N, C-alpha and C positions, 0 to 999 in steps of 0.2 A: 071819662074814660081817657081821652086825648090828654086831659090835665095830668093824670097820673104818669103816663108814659113821658111826657115833658118833665115833670118832676124827677123822675128817675134818672132820665138821661142827665139832667143836671147834676144831680147827686153824684152819679156815676163820674162825670166829667171832673167834678169838684174833688173826689176821691183821687182818681188818676192823676190830676195834676198836683196833688198833695205828695203822691206817692213820687212821682217823676221829678219834682222840684227839691224836695226835703230829703225823703227817705233815701233814695239812690246815691246822691251826693254824700249823705251821710255815711252811709257804708262804705263808699268809695274812699272817703277821708280816713274813716277807721281802719281800713285794710292798709292803705298805705303808710299810716302812721305806724302800725303794727310793724309792717316790714322794714320801716327803717329803724326802728327801735331794735328789732332783732339783728339787723347789719350793724348797727353801734355796738350792741352786745357783743357780737362776734369780734369787731374790731378790738374792743377793750380786753377780751379774752387773749387775743392774739398780743397785742401789747404788754399784758401781764406775763405772758409765757416768755416774751422776749426779755424784759426786764428779769425775770426768775433766772434765765439762762447766762444774762450778763452778770448778775450779782454771784452766781455759782462759779463762773469763770474767773471773775475778780477775786473770790475768796480762795480758789485754787492757786491764783498767783500769789496771793498774800502768804499763805501757807508755803508755799514752795520758796518763797524770798525769805521767810523766817528761818527756814531751814539752812538755807546757804548762809546765813550771817552768825550762825553759832560758831563762837570760838572757845575751844576747850582751854579751860584756866589751868595752868601748872603752877604749882605752889613754889617758891623759891625761898631760900634761907640765907 
C-alpha cells in the first residue's frame, strides 16, 4: 500500500516537472512570438500606407508639373 502511494507521488512529481519545465515555457515562447509577429505586421502595414501616400503625392506632383509644361503650338507660314 505504501509502495503505491510513493509510486503515485513520484509519477505526479515527474508530470508536474514536465509541465513546469517544458510546457509552460513553450506556451510563453509561443505567445511572445505571436505578439511580436503581430507587431511586425502592424509596422509593415503602416509602412505600406506611408509609401502609398508618398507615391500618390509624387504622382500628383508629376501630373501638376506636366500640366504646367504644356506650350501651345502655333503654326507659322
